[in-house]
C-alpha positions in Angstrom: 0.0 0.0 0.0 1.3 3.4 -0.9 2.0 5.7 2.1 -0.3 8.2 0.6 -3.2 5.9 0.2 -5.9 6.1 2.9 -5.8 3.5 5.5 -8.7 1.1 5.8 -11.4 2.0 8.4 -13.4 -0.3 10.7 -16.6 0.3 12.7 -16.1 0.8 16.5 -18.6 1.6 19.2 -17.3 3.9 21.9 -19.6 4.8 24.8 -22.6 3.8 22.7 -21.5 6.0 19.7 -20.7 4.2 16.5 -17.7 5.7 14.8 -15.3 4.8 12.0 -11.8 4.1 13.3 -8.6 3.9 11.2 -7.4 0.3 11.2 -4.8 -0.3 13.9 -5.1 3.1 15.6 -5.3 2.9 19.4 -8.4 3.3 21.4 -6.9 6.5 22.9 -6.2 8.0 19.5 -9.7 7.2 18.4 -11.2 8.6 21.6 -9.3 11.9 21.3 -10.2 12.2 17.6 -14.0 11.9 18.3 -13.9 14.0 21.4 -14.1 11.3 24.1 -12.0 12.2 27.1 -9.8 9.4 28.6 -7.4 10.5 31.4 -3.7 9.9 30.9 -0.5 10.7 32.8 2.4 8.8 31.3 1.2 9.0 27.7 2.5 11.8 25.6 2.0 12.3 21.8 5.4 11.9 20.0 6.9 9.5 22.6 6.8 5.7 22.7 4.0 4.1 24.7 4.9 3.3 28.2 1.6 2.2 29.7 2.7 2.6 33.3 0.2 4.9 35.0 -2.9 2.7 34.2 -5.2 5.7 34.2 -6.3 5.2 30.6 -7.8 1.8 31.1 -11.2 1.1 29.5 -13.7 -1.8 29.3 -13.9 -3.8 26.1 -17.0 -5.9 25.4 -16.1 -9.6 25.6 -13.0 -9.1 27.7 -13.1 -9.3 31.5 -9.7 -7.5 31.7 -9.3 -3.7 31.6 -7.5 -2.7 28.5 -4.9 0.1 28.2 -6.4 2.7 25.7 -2.9 4.0 24.9 -1.6 0.6 23.8 -4.6 -1.3 22.5 -5.4 -1.1 18.8 -9.0 -1.1 17.6 -10.6 -3.9 15.7 -13.8 -4.2 13.7 -17.0 -4.1 15.8 -15.1 -3.4 19.0 -17.3 -2.0 21.8 -15.5 0.2 24.2 -16.7 1.8 27.5 -14.6 4.6 28.9 -16.8 6.0 31.7 -18.3 3.4 34.0 -18.6 3.4 37.8 -15.8 0.7 38.0 -13.5 2.7 35.8 -14.1 5.9 37.8 -13.3 4.1 41.0 -10.2 2.5 39.5 -8.9 5.9 38.4 -9.6 7.5 41.7 -7.7 4.9 43.6 -4.7 5.2 41.3 -4.6 9.0 41.8 -4.9 8.5 45.5 -1.9 6.1 45.5 0.2 8.5 43.5 -0.5 11.3 46.0 0.2 8.9 48.9 3.6 7.7 47.7 5.2 11.1 47.3 5.3 14.5 48.9 2.6 16.1 46.7 1.7 19.0 48.9 0.3 21.4 46.3 0.4 24.5 48.4 4.2 24.4 48.5 4.9 23.2 45.0 6.4 25.2 42.1 3.8 23.6 39.8 0.8 24.5 41.9 -2.0 25.4 39.5 -0.2 23.9 36.5 0.2 20.3 37.5 -1.4 17.4 35.6 -1.7 15.2 38.8 -3.5 18.1 40.5 -5.8 18.5 37.6 -6.5 14.7 37.5 -7.4 14.8 41.2 -9.8 17.7 40.6 -11.4 16.2 37.5 -11.9 12.8 39.2 -13.1 14.3 42.5 -10.2 13.0 44.6 -10.4 15.2 47.8 -8.9 12.9 50.3 -6.6 9.8 50.5 -7.7 6.4 51.8 -4.1 5.1 52.1 -1.3 5.6 54.6 1.2 8.2 53.4 4.5 6.9 52.3 6.4 10.0 53.6 6.5 12.0 56.8 5.2 15.6 56.4 8.0 18.2 56.5 10.6 15.4 56.2 11.7 15.0 52.5 12.4 11.4 51.4 15.4 12.6 49.5 17.3 15.9 49.3 16.4 18.1 46.3 19.0 17.9 43.6 19.9 21.5 42.6 23.3 20.7 41.3 22.4 21.6 37.7 23.0 25.3 36.8 19.6 25.7 35.2 17.2 23.0 36.5 16.1 21.4 39.8 15.1 17.8 40.5 12.7 17.1 43.4 12.3 13.3 43.5 9.6 13.5 46.2 7.2 14.9 43.6 8.1 12.3 40.9 5.4 10.0 39.7 7.7 7.7 37.6 5.8 8.4 34.4 9.1 8.1 32.5 8.3 11.1 30.2 11.6 12.6 31.0 13.4 9.3 30.3 11.7 8.9 26.9 12.0 12.4 25.7 15.7 12.5 26.6 16.4 9.3 24.8 14.0 9.4 21.9 13.9 13.1 21.0 17.1 14.6 22.4 19.1 11.4 22.0 21.1 12.0 25.2 19.7 9.2 27.4 20.5 11.0 30.6 17.6 9.7 32.7 16.6 6.2 33.9 14.2 4.7 36.5 16.4 2.8 38.9 15.3 0.0 41.2 11.8 -1.4 41.4 8.5 -1.0 43.2 8.4 1.4 46.1 12.1 1.9 45.9 12.1 3.1 42.3 13.6 6.5 41.7 14.6 8.7 38.8 18.4 8.9 38.4 20.8 10.7 36.0 23.3 8.5 34.3 24.7 6.0 36.9 23.0 7.8 39.8 25.1 10.9 39.8 24.0 14.4 40.7 22.3 16.0 37.7 24.9 18.7 37.5 27.6 16.1 37.0 25.8 14.2 34.2 28.2 14.8 31.3 25.6 13.5 28.8 23.1 16.2 29.7 22.8 18.8 26.9 20.8 21.3 29.1 18.1 21.3 26.4 15.2 21.5 29.0 12.9 19.0 27.3 12.6 16.8 30.3 11.6 19.8 32.4 9.0 20.9 29.8 7.3 17.5 29.7 7.2 16.7 33.5 3.6 16.5 34.6 4.3 17.6 38.2 6.8 19.7 40.1 9.5 17.0 40.1 11.5 18.9 37.4 11.6 22.6 37.3 13.5 25.7 36.2 15.7 27.2 38.8 14.2 30.4 40.2 10.6 29.2 40.0 8.7 30.0 43.1 5.5 28.4 44.4 3.0 28.3 41.6 5.3 29.9 39.0 6.5 26.8 37.1 4.8 26.2 33.7 5.5 23.1 31.7 5.0 22.6 27.9 4.4 18.9 27.2 3.0 19.7 23.7 6.6 20.5 22.6 7.2 16.8 21.9 4.3 16.5 19.4 5.5 19.8 17.8 9.0 18.5 17.4 7.9 15.1 16.1 5.6 16.7 13.5 8.2 19.3 12.5 10.9 16.7 12.0 8.6 14.4 10.1 7.4 17.1 7.8 10.7 19.0 7.7 8.8 22.2 8.5 9.7 24.4 11.4 7.0 26.7 12.6 7.6 29.6 15.0 6.1 29.1 18.4 5.6 31.9 20.9 8.8 33.0 22.6 9.1 33.1 26.4 10.4 31.2 29.4 10.0 27.5 28.9 8.6 27.8 25.3 9.5 25.4 22.6 11.4 28.1 20.8 14.0 27.8 23.6 14.4 24.1 23.3 17.0 22.6 21.1 15.6 20.4 18.3 
């Protein structure tokens, strides 16, 4: 099939609405195209699929298991439900666990008011946590890494979404970041667990900071509520590289115009 020929379409029912899906596109891609909201945290257009946050799970008729919308391709006559009581409860519990395992105190965070985890909590009506906190208030789990001349890493606010890992490896090509260890001991590390400022492979491009969904990565000098991320920069770069067309984006602190391609 020629790359310019239209791809085959298949009928799919999503939340009772029958739509035509492009063959092999994911449930998440279809949902966004037809205006159905499915929450995500680790997914980011332009990066590889990670499937770690489990917030985008949906119900598929005929399958008792919840399916990852970001990683599950559609098929003919698929019936998908994205907004049931069970799914809402599942997502609320995940959001609560994310808050419980880190120091996500919004009132003292540089990303307060511009945090995707905070937005997810508000949208999904998470106003309290049913689980024991995995940290002691006013006692950081790890010291903040401010060794880099331009950026700051606060691991207590990291949700292990791996966006920074993937954008650094797949877009910048530097591969500075990695998630070390497993389970509750997992943590974001630079190179072989050196201070960020000592990571010789870091190009100081800032892409990891722009795509971070919380206050884990920030620009130095950002006070409470001042940090603004720009995760759309990845989709912008991916399209620009594919089409070999560079469009001017608005200038300003943290804008894509300041990020090296």
